[in-house]
Wavefront OBJ file of the C-alpha trace (Angstrom):
o trace
v 44.355 59.438 -30.074
v 47.920 59.785 -31.323
v 50.397 61.212 -28.828
v 52.577 64.007 -30.167
v 55.316 65.865 -28.370
v 55.992 69.438 -29.400
v 59.236 71.151 -28.564
v 59.051 74.921 -28.836
v 62.069 76.795 -27.511
v 62.566 75.260 -24.098
v 58.942 74.256 -23.518
v 57.845 70.665 -24.108
v 54.087 70.201 -24.388
v 52.618 66.716 -23.955
v 48.880 65.924 -24.024
v 48.105 62.839 -21.922
v 44.713 61.172 -21.976
v 43.983 58.571 -19.295
v 41.532 56.023 -20.642
v 40.603 52.371 -20.690
v 42.414 50.319 -23.280
v 42.769 46.732 -24.409
v 46.182 45.846 -23.028
v 47.714 42.968 -24.985
v 50.471 41.870 -22.615
v 51.262 38.698 -24.603
v 50.362 37.383 -28.030
v 46.645 36.645 -27.959
v 46.268 37.603 -24.281
v 44.610 40.889 -23.320
v 43.039 42.503 -20.284
v 41.070 45.681 -19.659
v 43.877 48.089 -18.873
v 44.196 51.771 -18.098
v 46.688 53.660 -20.222
v 47.989 57.164 -20.729
v 47.362 57.678 -24.424
v 45.708 54.269 -24.552
v 49.005 52.417 -24.172
v 50.918 50.578 -21.431
v 53.333 51.936 -20.439
v 52.333 55.497 -21.292
v 54.373 57.556 -23.760
v 58.039 58.025 -22.970
v 58.615 61.715 -22.255
v 62.147 62.948 -23.036
v 63.593 66.340 -22.138
v 66.721 68.170 -21.039
v 67.613 69.926 -17.817
v 66.123 73.413 -17.808
v 63.226 72.577 -20.107
v 59.707 73.449 -18.994
v 57.342 70.496 -19.160
v 53.659 71.236 -19.778
v 51.320 68.242 -19.541
v 47.599 68.532 -20.185
v 45.934 65.563 -18.495
v 42.453 64.648 -19.736
v 40.610 61.992 -17.781
v 38.527 59.593 -19.881
v 38.331 56.987 -17.128
v 35.159 56.314 -15.163
v 36.886 57.352 -11.926
v 39.056 60.266 -10.739
v 42.826 60.286 -11.292
v 45.919 62.499 -11.029
v 49.576 62.331 -12.062
v 52.389 62.148 -9.534
v 55.791 63.022 -11.015
v 57.818 60.483 -9.103
v 61.231 61.790 -8.047
v 60.930 65.174 -9.699
v 61.658 68.289 -7.652
v 58.465 70.041 -8.672
v 56.576 72.823 -6.863
v 54.319 71.400 -4.158
v 51.144 72.228 -6.095
v 52.383 70.079 -9.011
v 53.010 66.925 -6.944
v 49.702 65.285 -7.845
v 48.580 64.163 -4.370
v 45.201 64.722 -2.746
v 46.698 67.317 -0.374
v 47.775 69.678 -3.159
v 45.351 68.966 -5.984
v 41.733 68.021 -6.465
v 41.546 64.715 -8.316
v 40.696 65.133 -11.984
v 37.125 63.933 -12.389
v 35.947 61.927 -15.420
v 35.718 64.225 -18.425
v 37.811 66.986 -16.824
v 41.351 68.193 -17.561
v 44.251 69.546 -15.524
v 47.502 71.237 -16.523
v 50.845 70.389 -14.944
v 53.633 72.881 -15.640
v 57.131 72.915 -14.144
v 60.820 73.309 -14.937
v 62.986 70.167 -15.011
v 65.983 70.839 -12.730
v 67.681 67.419 -12.647
v 69.019 64.845 -15.106
v 67.853 61.335 -14.181
v 65.414 58.520 -14.887
v 61.978 59.449 -13.554
v 58.482 58.150 -14.056
v 54.915 59.333 -13.750
v 51.893 57.499 -12.399
v 48.439 57.886 -10.927
v 48.177 58.880 -7.270
v 44.469 58.033 -6.873
v 43.310 54.451 -6.240
v 46.905 53.502 -7.015
v 46.543 49.814 -6.181
v 44.192 49.336 -9.111
v 45.155 52.153 -11.467
v 48.842 51.201 -11.497
v 48.098 47.485 -11.636
v 46.062 48.217 -14.772
v 48.954 50.145 -16.346
v 48.537 53.856 -15.594
v 52.236 54.825 -15.612
v 55.050 55.884 -17.927
v 58.704 56.950 -17.942
v 60.238 60.421 -18.069
v 63.903 60.841 -19.031
v 65.715 64.120 -18.377
v 69.230 64.426 -19.839
v 72.110 66.647 -18.803
v 75.103 68.023 -20.677
v 77.663 65.373 -19.753
v 75.924 62.062 -20.318
v 78.094 58.949 -20.862
v 78.373 57.805 -24.476
v 76.756 54.430 -25.147
v 75.785 52.448 -28.230
v 72.110 52.296 -27.319
v 69.827 53.355 -24.501
v 66.757 51.478 -23.302
v 64.071 52.154 -20.727
v 62.956 48.904 -19.094
v 59.914 49.177 -16.826
v 59.503 46.099 -14.632
v 55.997 45.141 -13.550
v 53.766 42.165 -12.836
v 50.106 41.244 -13.182
v 47.871 39.220 -10.923
v 45.230 37.484 -13.018
v 42.091 35.689 -11.923
v 40.764 32.338 -13.189
v 38.930 34.145 -15.999
v 42.200 35.556 -17.363
v 41.353 39.143 -16.407
v 42.877 41.171 -13.577
v 42.212 39.479 -10.244
v 39.807 41.320 -7.924
v 41.205 43.908 -5.542
v 40.689 44.241 -1.807
v 41.843 40.809 -0.667
v 42.597 40.997 3.059
v 45.872 39.133 2.631
v 47.022 41.716 0.081
v 46.524 44.546 2.570
v 49.265 43.068 4.712
v 51.511 41.201 2.256
v 51.046 43.365 -0.839
v 49.891 42.282 -4.278
v 52.168 40.140 -6.445
v 51.277 38.515 -9.737
v 52.512 35.528 -11.713
v 52.834 37.405 -15.006
v 56.155 39.245 -15.178
v 56.386 42.170 -17.553
v 58.913 44.463 -19.160
v 57.432 47.512 -20.876
v 53.967 45.986 -20.674
v 54.901 42.682 -22.358
v 55.249 39.276 -20.754
v 58.859 38.015 -20.671
v 59.950 39.575 -23.979
v 63.096 38.666 -25.882
v 65.578 41.513 -26.171
v 68.530 41.628 -28.561
v 71.924 43.267 -28.272
v 74.751 43.271 -30.805
v 77.932 41.514 -29.717
v 80.573 43.977 -28.580
v 78.058 46.750 -27.907
v 77.580 48.575 -24.599
v 74.145 49.851 -23.622
v 72.600 52.014 -20.924
v 69.568 50.437 -19.347
v 67.263 52.718 -17.368
v 65.426 50.380 -14.983
v 62.126 51.345 -13.310
v 60.219 49.037 -10.955
v 56.513 49.857 -11.386
v 55.164 46.731 -9.659
v 52.764 47.178 -6.747
v 54.860 45.103 -4.364
v 57.437 42.909 -6.097
v 61.091 43.178 -5.121
v 63.424 42.371 -8.011
v 66.940 41.169 -7.176
v 67.984 41.703 -10.761
v 70.572 39.530 -12.477
v 71.605 39.481 -16.145
v 72.716 35.908 -16.550
v 75.027 36.329 -13.579
v 77.252 38.622 -15.657
v 78.823 41.779 -14.247
v 77.344 45.170 -15.074
v 77.886 48.655 -13.709
v 75.528 50.939 -11.824
v 76.047 54.496 -13.060
v 72.891 56.156 -11.742
v 70.147 55.844 -9.156
v 66.914 57.751 -8.390
v 68.517 61.197 -8.493
v 70.817 60.699 -11.476
v 74.460 59.819 -12.021
v 76.623 58.667 -9.121
v 80.266 59.725 -8.665
v 81.782 56.700 -10.435
v 80.646 53.403 -11.994
v 79.996 50.661 -9.451
v 80.443 47.122 -10.823
v 78.104 44.434 -9.479
v 76.573 41.107 -10.509
v 73.113 41.914 -9.193
v 71.078 44.830 -7.839
v 67.998 44.909 -5.619
v 65.340 47.001 -7.349
v 62.616 47.669 -4.802
v 59.139 48.912 -5.739
v 59.456 52.409 -7.331
v 63.269 52.329 -7.433
v 65.293 53.300 -10.487
v 68.792 52.322 -11.575
v 70.830 53.269 -14.615
v 73.017 50.335 -15.657
v 75.844 49.921 -18.167
v 75.394 46.489 -19.754
v 77.717 44.562 -22.073
v 79.729 43.735 -24.072
v 78.695 40.131 -24.701
v 79.777 37.427 -27.139
v 77.834 36.551 -30.277
v 75.135 33.855 -29.903
v 74.959 34.103 -26.128
v 71.473 33.788 -24.622
v 71.089 35.328 -21.163
v 68.175 35.603 -18.772
v 67.079 38.777 -17.014
v 65.801 37.287 -13.817
v 64.812 38.076 -10.275
v 66.989 36.024 -7.943
v 65.516 34.648 -4.694
v 64.832 37.307 -2.069
v 63.055 37.233 1.275
v 61.267 40.503 2.042
v 59.641 38.935 5.071
v 57.201 36.649 3.280
v 59.542 33.726 2.675
v 62.217 33.407 0.029
v 60.947 33.863 -3.512
v 61.787 31.553 -6.395
v 64.015 32.613 -9.329
v 61.762 34.269 -11.911
v 62.486 35.323 -15.471
v 61.534 38.776 -16.707
v 63.083 38.551 -20.188
v 65.750 36.869 -22.282
v 68.639 38.679 -23.934
v 69.882 37.302 -27.261
v 73.305 38.442 -28.456
v 73.398 39.014 -32.195
v 76.103 39.642 -34.757
v 78.986 41.869 -33.666
v 78.926 45.609 -34.308
v 81.493 48.342 -33.622
v 81.201 50.224 -30.336
v 81.592 53.938 -29.729
v 80.795 53.711 -26.014
v 82.813 55.674 -23.489
v 82.015 55.443 -19.773
v 84.310 57.820 -17.838
v 85.728 56.816 -14.484
v 84.358 60.010 -12.923
v 80.673 60.637 -13.633
v 79.448 63.354 -11.290
v 80.660 64.972 -8.070
v 78.387 64.545 -5.043
v 79.247 66.139 -1.719
v 78.081 64.370 1.459
v 75.402 66.327 3.299
v 76.585 65.158 6.725
v 79.459 63.287 8.304
v 79.057 59.814 9.736
v 77.613 59.798 13.235
v 75.370 62.806 12.653
v 72.596 62.993 15.211
v 69.074 62.381 13.870
v 66.558 65.210 13.892
v 63.598 62.828 13.571
v 62.772 59.139 13.878
v 60.101 57.614 11.673
v 58.830 54.337 13.084
v 57.578 52.191 10.206
v 55.595 49.984 12.603
v 53.801 52.981 14.099
v 53.271 54.359 10.611
v 51.694 51.071 9.534
v 49.146 51.200 12.353
v 48.551 54.952 12.456
v 45.591 55.134 10.086
v 44.931 57.377 7.102
v 46.205 60.951 6.670
v 48.690 61.061 9.517
v 50.459 64.367 10.167
v 54.130 64.802 10.934
v 55.870 67.892 12.232
v 56.796 70.591 9.671
v 60.343 71.203 8.466
v 61.842 74.565 7.599
v 63.450 75.559 4.297
v 67.227 75.355 4.569
v 67.338 73.333 7.796
v 69.219 70.050 7.371
v 67.135 66.954 8.094
v 68.640 63.722 9.398
v 65.966 61.063 9.694
v 66.200 57.594 11.183
v 63.860 55.156 9.451
v 63.197 52.413 11.980
v 61.579 49.171 10.848
v 60.659 46.798 13.656
v 58.111 44.959 11.514
v 58.630 41.513 10.026
v 58.844 42.673 6.415
v 60.792 45.124 4.268
v 59.285 48.505 3.413
v 60.391 50.791 0.542
v 60.259 54.341 1.951
v 59.506 57.122 -0.573
v 59.882 60.854 0.098
v 57.938 63.111 -2.263
v 59.604 66.045 -3.961
v 63.107 65.876 -2.458
v 66.265 63.810 -2.826
v 68.091 62.392 0.157
v 71.395 60.652 0.807
v 71.533 57.301 2.571
v 74.034 57.789 5.395
v 73.897 54.479 7.237
v 72.161 51.134 6.982
v 72.105 49.386 10.349
v 75.117 51.421 11.439
v 77.162 50.680 8.317
v 78.018 53.326 5.732
v 76.171 53.118 2.422
v 78.454 51.643 -0.287
v 77.369 54.255 -2.864
v 77.080 58.012 -2.355
v 73.985 58.948 -4.318
v 70.772 60.953 -4.410
v 67.636 58.928 -3.741
v 63.907 59.397 -3.293
v 63.168 55.761 -2.404
v 65.126 53.463 -0.078
v 64.434 49.977 1.172
v 64.183 49.679 4.940
v 64.784 45.975 5.652
v 62.832 44.165 8.336
v 64.230 44.592 11.845
v 66.653 47.242 10.575
v 67.304 50.978 10.606
v 68.303 53.330 7.795
v 69.554 56.885 8.326
v 68.993 59.474 5.593
v 69.864 63.159 5.225
v 68.137 65.755 3.084
v 67.850 69.511 2.761
v 64.472 71.196 2.196
v 65.064 73.695 -0.591
v 62.844 76.684 -1.260
v 59.646 74.880 -2.276
v 57.315 75.344 0.673
v 54.012 73.540 0.810
v 52.409 70.195 1.621
v 54.436 67.031 0.996
v 54.249 63.413 2.031
v 56.214 60.244 2.603
v 54.963 56.673 2.545
v 55.713 53.009 2.074
v 55.656 52.323 -1.650
v 54.132 48.899 -1.384
v 50.893 50.254 -2.763
v 48.608 48.207 -0.548
v 50.479 49.440 2.544
v 50.178 53.041 1.356
v 46.463 52.534 0.706
v 45.830 51.257 4.226
v 47.509 54.322 5.727
v 51.261 53.702 5.914
v 52.014 57.323 5.087
v 52.143 60.823 6.539
v 51.811 64.414 5.355
v 54.094 67.215 6.493
v 54.627 70.851 5.583
v 57.781 72.567 4.394
v 57.609 76.103 5.732
v 59.621 79.137 4.650
l 1 2 3 4 5 6 7 8 9 10 11 12 13 14 15 16 17 18 19 20 21 22 23 24 25 26 27 28 29 30 31 32 33 34 35 36 37 38 39 40 41 42 43 44 45 46 47 48 49 50 51 52 53 54 55 56 57 58 59 60 61 62 63 64 65 66 67 68 69 70 71 72 73 74 75 76 77 78 79 80 81 82 83 84 85 86 87 88 89 90 91 92 93 94 95 96 97 98 99 100 101 102 103 104 105 106 107 108 109 110 111 112 113 114 115 116 117 118 119 120 121 122 123 124 125 126 127 128 129 130 131 132 133 134 135 136 137 138 139 140 141 142 143 144 145 146 147 148 149 150 151 152 153 154 155 156 157 158 159 160 161 162 163 164 165 166 167 168 169 170 171 172 173 174 175 176 177 178 179 180 181 182 183 184 185 186 187 188 189 190 191 192 193 194 195 196 197 198 199 200 201 202 203 204 205 206 207 208 209 210 211 212 213 214 215 216 217 218 219 220 221 222 223 224 225 226 227 228 229 230 231 232 233 234 235 236 237 238 239 240 241 242 243 244 245 246 247 248 249 250 251 252 253 254 255 256 257 258 259 260 261 262 263 264 265 266 267 268 269 270 271 272 273 274 275 276 277 278 279 280 281 282 283 284 285 286 287 288 289 290 291 292 293 294 295 296 297 298 299 300 301 302 303 304 305 306 307 308 309 310 311 312 313 314 315 316 317 318 319 320 321 322 323 324 325 326 327 328 329 330 331 332 333 334 335 336 337 338 339 340 341 342 343 344 345 346 347 348 349 350 351 352 353 354 355 356 357 358 359 360 361 362 363 364 365 366 367 368 369 370 371 372 373 374 375 376 377 378 379 380 381 382 383 384 385 386 387 388 389 390 391 392 393 394 395 396 397 398 399 400 401 402 403 404 405 406 407 408 409 410 411 412 413 414
């Protein structure tokens, strides 16, 4: 089935069919994958702020599924979780319809049997653009992922007891569904890379040949000004918008994950892709020094309104309930992690600001929906429930931890 996107006025209509597909992740190497539109990743959806997105999901899988619109400030009934929507049974369809209020890099993925459905490729990217986007020479969406294969070359079985506690990591590293691809950039050009980490568990301390690049956006869109770094930690489900380049002709750089210890021992350096620099080309790029104003929600030292204990969450069992929050009442939450491993905390449907990390101010003022809570550490966030009452949830976004119950539901009440 060919995927077509129709733009009529300010309504974008996208049919998405979830079905099994032969996923060729490397030349001559395929597995039985799940794909939206029969492809991995699913179709890139592009829109502008204020557009209405209408997605008709048809389920051709042999098991139920849904779509969660990760990071999007959608109405509660559009969030795609089991608390707000019946899973779409095989052969059935479901319509998602909502206005796109924010410009940022988002993605969509299954929220049923996520450990397997995402591992098999049931995800895709959604880009929403605003009026004042930086000018670059090229834009790319790079979805990081990995695959765990068994001795037979197919996806390794699920349900391993070790994976429940440590999470599932594979030896095959992917960008946009392909194993360690070679990318090319023209010398002298400057590109915007929209990075999404779709891996079940893998933390990616991303380096581009050790060269400097600039962060210009995070989960909730542009940040106030470019932030130059040599590496960035992309936790599971995180997004970053990077400005990359310029480079010199004939350079060959590696996109790699540098060693990182998330509580399971320090990882080895691992390549995700290579970047070949081709012949020079003129650049028209312009990255302003001021990107977007963001006002702090609270001052430093604000008292928390709630503490979420990641250790208690881990051992609390399925379908935990937290206290409701009221529309318009500022929330300051302490995320306390006394466990021996990092946990990426994801809040559905709302953006928050990271106020403090272990008592130190966050280096970047930004809007986030996912934040890493390091082992034996505490992170303080602030967020404001806007007028979208209903059932919501938060959880660890290591999928195996979420599946074993490291999550809670809560209600936003008017």
